[in-house]
N, C-alpha and C positions, 0 to 999 in steps of 0.2 A: 080382318087385316091388322097387322101389327101396328100398335099406336104410334110407334116411332116412325114407321114408313108413312103413315097417314099424315103425321105432323110435317114430315119432310115434303110431302106433296103440297100441303097447304102453304108452307113457307116458299116453296119454289113457285107456286102460282102467284103469290103476293109479289115476289121479286120480279116475275115476268110482267105483271101489270105495272109495277113501278117503272120498269125499264121501258115498257111501251109508252107510258106517259112522258117519260124523259125524252124519248126519241121524237114523240109528237111535238113536245115543246121546242126541242132543238130545230126540228124541221120548220115549224111555224116561225121561230125567231130568225132562221136563215132566210126564209121567204120574205119576211118583213124587212130584213136588212137589204136584200137585193132590190126589192121594190122601192124602198126608201132611197137607196143610192141612185136608182134610175130616175126617180122624181127630182132628186137634187140636180142631176145632170140636165134634165129637161128644164128645170127652173133656170139654170145658168144659161141655157140656150135662149130662152125668152128674155131673160134679164139683159143679155148682151145686145139684142136687137133694140130693146127699149132704151137702154143706156146709150146706144148710138144715135137714136132718133131724137129723143126729147131735148138734149142739150142744144140741138141744132135748130130748134124752133125759131123761125124768123131769120135764119142765116142766109145771107146773099153774098156771093163771091165778089161781084162788082156792081151791085145795084141796091136800091132801097125797096123793101117790100112794104106794101100797105096791107093792113088787116093781117097781121102775123098769125093770129088765131081766128079761124073762121067760125068754129063751133066748139063749145065747151060744156059737156054734160057729165053726169056721174059715171057713165060707162062708155063714153065716146068723146073723142077729140079730133078735130080737123085743123091742121095748120099748114102754113106754107114754109118752104125751105129749099135752098140749093143743097138738097140732101146728099147728093153724090159728089159734091165739091167740084163739079164740072167747070172748066175754064170758060165755057160759053155763057155761064151765069144762068142757065135755065132753072126756073123755079118749079119745084114739084109741089103738088097738093097731097098731103099725107093724112090718112085717117087711121086711127086705132079704135076698134069697137068690139065690145063683147056682144055677140049676136045672141038671139034666142034659139038658135039652131043647135039641136043635140048632135053630139058626136056618135054616129051610129055604129062605129067599129068597136065600141066598148059596151060593157053592161052597166056602167056607172050612169045613173039617170041624171047626175048633177053636172057632168062636164059639157061645156058649150064650145062653139067655135069662136076663137079669138081671131078677128080679121084685121089684117094690115093691108091698106090700099095706098099705093103710090101712083097717082094719076090713074091710069087704067089697069095697072098691074096689081092683081089681087092675090094675096097670100093668106090662105086659111091655116091657122095654127091649131092643130088638134093634138095637143099634148096633155090633156087632162085638166084644162083650165076650168075651174068651177066658179071663180070670182075674179073680176077685173074692175077695180074702182079707181076713180080719179077725184082728187080734192084740189081746190084752187085757193090760193091765198094772196091777199093784196098787200101784205107786209111780211118782211123777213122774220121767220121764227114764230109767226102767228099760230095760235092753236085753234082759231076759229075760221073754218073754211067758208068761202062764199057759197051762197045758195045756188043750186043747180036746177035747171039749165041756166047758164049765165046770160045776162042781157049784153048787148053790144058795149054799153058803158062799163059794165063789170069786167068784160073780157079785156078792155083796154087797161084795166088796173091790175091784171094778173102779174105777180112777180115770182111766185113759186107754184109748182105742181107736184102733188104727191101721188105716186102710183102704187097700188097694192095688188098683188097677184096671188091667188090661191090655186094650188094644183093638187089633184087627188089621183090615187091609183085607179087604173081602169077596171080592176076587179076587187071584190071584197076579199080581205085577208082574214083567214080564220084566226080567232084568238086562241091563246094557249090555255089548255085545261078547261075547255068548255065555255069560255067567256063569249061575249057578243063579238061577231065579226064586224070589221069596220074598214073604211077606206083610209089608206095612208095619206096624210095631208102634209103639205109643205107650204110655207108662206114666204113672200118676199115683199118688202116695202121700201120705197126710196123717195125722198123729196128732191126734186130737181129745181135748179135756179138757172134757167136758160139765159145766157149772156145778153141776148137781144131783147129780152124783156126788161132789162134794167132801165130802159128808156121810159117804162111805165112808172115814173116817179111823180 
């Protein structure tokens, strides 16, 4: 075979391989971008509900609530609130808890059911939550959280609550150019200062 033709075939083969790798990289990057955007959207959904509930801890439309926070642990909190701002002043018992139950609709072994309970109304949040942690502080801006689970006396001293949520993709995302596959992860952290806890002075 003519050496020039052979050289042309080799060059063409190399170019095809390079093009294939480039297409693979673009495909993986596109997949990662779509999944990342989806996780960001789900994070915002969870963030919205948490940001609605936590500032209302101990809120009462026309009454005074005793024992504003019933239970305070590292992955679970139960509190009382007139959560729906109803004019009848009805007080709801609200619980947020990261369960140990796996989300069976995904292949990610890390995601668990985040459960929100308002009285007897249970909502299971299955959006790839892999971590949900709560820290409690007895002074504003403190960097030293109270030890969990909190005793009744420590609960009475809570002034701020920090919530951290980690969300992962439901499937492994292949890495570009043969690297390790991984789950796309997004984090959200916020410290709340519920107005009705300001009496804990």
